[in-house]
C-alpha positions in Angstrom: -0.1 0.1 0.2 1.7 3.3 -1.2 1.6 6.6 0.4 -0.7 8.1 -1.9 -3.1 5.2 -1.7 -3.2 5.8 2.0 -3.9 9.6 1.6 -6.4 9.1 -0.7 -8.6 6.8 1.6 -11.8 7.3 3.3 -11.4 5.7 6.6 -10.1 2.8 8.7 -9.9 0.5 8.2 -8.3 1.0 4.6 -9.0 -2.5 3.7 -12.5 -2.3 4.4 -13.6 1.2 5.2 -16.1 1.9 7.6 -17.6 4.6 5.6 -16.7 6.5 2.1 -16.1 10.0 1.5 -19.1 12.6 1.5 -20.8 14.7 0.8 -23.6 12.6 2.7 -27.3 12.8 1.2 -30.3 11.5 3.3 -33.7 11.0 1.8 -37.2 10.8 3.6 -35.2 11.4 7.4 -38.0 11.3 10.0 -37.6 13.0 13.2 -39.6 13.4 16.6 -38.3 16.7 18.5 -39.8 17.3 21.8 -38.5 20.6 23.0 -38.5 21.7 26.5 -36.9 24.0 29.2 -34.3 22.3 31.4 -32.1 23.0 34.6 -30.0 26.2 33.4 -27.1 24.8 35.8 -27.2 21.4 34.1 -27.6 23.3 30.8 -24.4 25.5 31.5 -22.6 22.5 32.4 -23.3 20.7 28.9 -22.5 23.6 27.0 -18.6 24.4 26.1 -17.2 27.8 26.3 -17.6 30.1 23.9 -20.9 29.4 23.3 -23.7 30.5 25.5 -27.4 29.4 26.2 -29.8 30.5 24.4 -32.4 32.6 26.3 -34.9 30.4 27.6 -32.7 27.5 29.1 -34.1 25.3 26.3 -33.2 22.0 25.2 -34.7 19.6 22.9 -34.5 15.5 22.7 -34.8 13.8 19.0 -35.6 10.3 17.7 -34.6 10.4 14.0 -34.9 7.4 11.4 -32.9 7.3 8.7 -34.2 4.8 6.2 -31.7 6.1 2.9 -28.4 7.7 4.0 -25.8 7.5 1.4 -22.6 5.6 2.7 -24.6 5.3 6.2 -27.5 2.5 5.1 -30.6 2.7 7.2 -30.3 3.0 10.7 -32.1 5.2 13.5 -30.7 7.5 16.3 -31.8 9.6 19.3 -30.2 12.2 21.7 -30.1 16.0 23.0 -29.0 19.0 22.3 -29.4 22.3 23.6 -30.3 25.6 22.1 -27.1 28.2 22.1 -25.5 31.1 20.6 -22.5 31.5 18.9 -20.5 35.1 18.6 -24.5 36.0 19.1 -25.7 33.7 16.3 -28.2 30.7 17.5 -27.2 27.4 17.0 -28.0 24.2 18.4 -25.3 22.1 20.0 -25.6 18.6 19.6 -25.3 16.8 23.5 -25.1 12.9 23.3 -26.2 10.8 20.3 -27.2 7.2 20.5 -27.5 5.0 17.4 -27.8 1.6 16.3 -25.1 1.7 13.1 -21.5 1.4 12.9 -20.3 3.6 9.7 -22.1 6.8 10.9 -21.2 6.0 14.8 -17.2 6.1 13.2 -17.8 8.8 10.4 -19.7 11.1 12.9 -17.4 10.9 15.5 -14.2 11.1 13.1 -15.2 13.9 10.9 -17.5 16.4 12.9 -17.3 15.4 16.0 -21.0 14.3 16.7 -21.3 13.0 20.1 -22.1 9.3 19.3 -22.5 6.1 21.3 -24.2 2.5 20.3 -27.8 2.4 21.4 -31.0 1.1 20.3 -33.6 3.8 19.4 -36.9 3.3 17.6 -39.6 5.5 16.1 -42.5 4.2 15.3 -46.3 5.6 15.2 -48.6 3.2 17.7 -52.1 3.9 17.0 -52.4 7.5 17.3 -49.4 8.6 18.6 -45.7 9.0 17.4 -43.4 7.3 19.9 -39.9 7.0 20.4 -37.8 5.1 22.4 -34.2 4.4 23.4 -32.7 1.1 24.9 -29.0 1.3 26.2 -27.3 -1.8 27.7 -31.0 -3.3 27.1 -32.5 -1.0 29.6 -34.9 1.9 28.3 -33.6 5.3 29.2 -36.1 7.5 26.9 -39.4 7.3 25.9 -40.9 10.6 23.7 -44.7 10.6 22.9 -46.6 13.1 20.3 -50.1 13.4 19.3 -50.0 12.4 15.2 -50.2 15.0 12.8 -53.0 17.0 14.6 -51.3 20.6 13.3 -50.1 20.6 9.8 -47.6 23.2 9.1 -48.2 22.5 5.0 -48.5 26.1 5.0 -45.3 27.5 6.7 -42.4 24.3 5.3 -40.4 27.2 4.2 -40.0 28.4 7.7 -39.3 24.8 8.9 -36.5 24.4 5.9 -34.6 27.8 7.4 -34.8 26.4 10.8 -33.4 23.0 9.6 -30.7 24.9 8.1 -29.3 27.0 11.3 -26.0 26.3 12.2 -25.4 23.3 14.4 -22.2 22.7 16.5 -20.5 19.8 17.6 -17.5 19.5 20.5 -14.8 17.0 18.7 -12.6 15.5 21.0 -9.5 13.1 19.7 -6.6 12.0 22.0 -3.3 11.7 20.8 -1.2 8.4 20.9 0.1 9.2 24.4 -3.3 10.2 25.6 -3.1 14.1 25.5 -5.4 16.2 23.6 -4.6 16.1 19.9 -7.8 17.6 18.2 -10.1 19.7 20.8 -12.3 21.8 18.5 -16.0 23.5 18.1 -17.3 22.3 14.7 -20.1 24.2 12.5 -22.2 22.4 9.8 -25.1 23.8 8.0 -27.3 21.4 6.4 -28.0 21.6 2.6 -30.5 21.1 -0.2 -33.3 20.8 2.1 -36.6 19.5 0.9 -39.3 19.2 3.7 -41.7 16.9 2.4 -44.1 17.6 5.5 -44.0 18.8 9.1 -46.4 18.9 12.1 -46.6 20.6 15.6 -48.3 19.2 18.2 -48.7 18.4 22.3 -45.7 15.8 23.5 -43.7 14.2 26.0 -40.8 13.0 27.2 -39.8 10.7 30.1 -35.9 10.6 30.7 -34.2 7.9 33.1 -31.1 8.2 34.8 -28.4 5.8 33.4 -24.4 6.2 34.4 -23.4 5.9 31.0 -26.5 7.1 29.2 -26.8 10.3 30.6 -30.3 11.5 28.8 -31.8 12.5 32.1 -28.8 14.7 33.1 -31.1 17.7 31.2 -34.1 17.3 33.4 -37.3 18.2 32.1 -38.9 21.1 34.2 -41.4 21.8 31.4 -42.4 20.6 27.9 -42.9 23.3 25.1 -43.6 21.3 22.2 -43.4 18.5 19.6 -42.4 18.5 16.0 -42.5 15.9 13.4 -41.1 16.8 10.6 -39.8 14.3 7.1 -36.7 15.8 5.3 -34.7 15.2 2.7 -30.9 17.1 2.9 -27.3 16.6 1.9 -24.6 16.6 4.8 -22.0 18.7 4.5 -18.1 18.5 5.4 -17.8 21.0 8.6 -15.4 23.9 9.5 -13.7 24.7 12.6 -15.4 27.4 14.7 -13.1 27.3 17.4 -9.6 25.7 18.3 -9.2 24.8 21.9 -4.9 24.1 21.2 -4.2 27.2 19.0 
């Protein structure tokens, strides 16, 4: 294997790469997003400087079903985030993510710094309820429910797309071979080529169970703001460094 062959590879292991080169196209990605007010001290502890909490101490918990993701396949994902500000610009910061597919776990962590771990999320419609669950080590640690398609946003899909296109931020941390920090960055990205097939708002509930290795309950629910159900196509491009802690 030559130097050029090594440097042209997409990912490890080079004999059988975990994922190809991007950008990555997602078709009909389905979301259940429960927005809620959380404890301000817990939010601040989860949010790395120089990010600042957005007004309202708002967090969100989401389930995502990806039936068609180029290079990543068919999988589901679940996790939490907070509404924040970067240099005064509104953004979403990803706190933790759990999913059931190795390629997007490896690619997400290595490229964009997504805080991904292995778990078993599931999103489905059960009678009149859009229902999300997350199991970690065979224990259920999260459940979200939303009334199914009660409030259509068909006349506001451009606003939904604008919200999806806002800045997203991850904290990327990769140690060196001696265990010392090698990469410590805030990574930003904006989804592109967004097409919203449908979106709905409605009442929602969220139940989070404390677990030492799946700490979704560390951002506790104080007040539910609402639920959002949406089905979207988009392109996930490569990211950009917003802040380098080692510079």
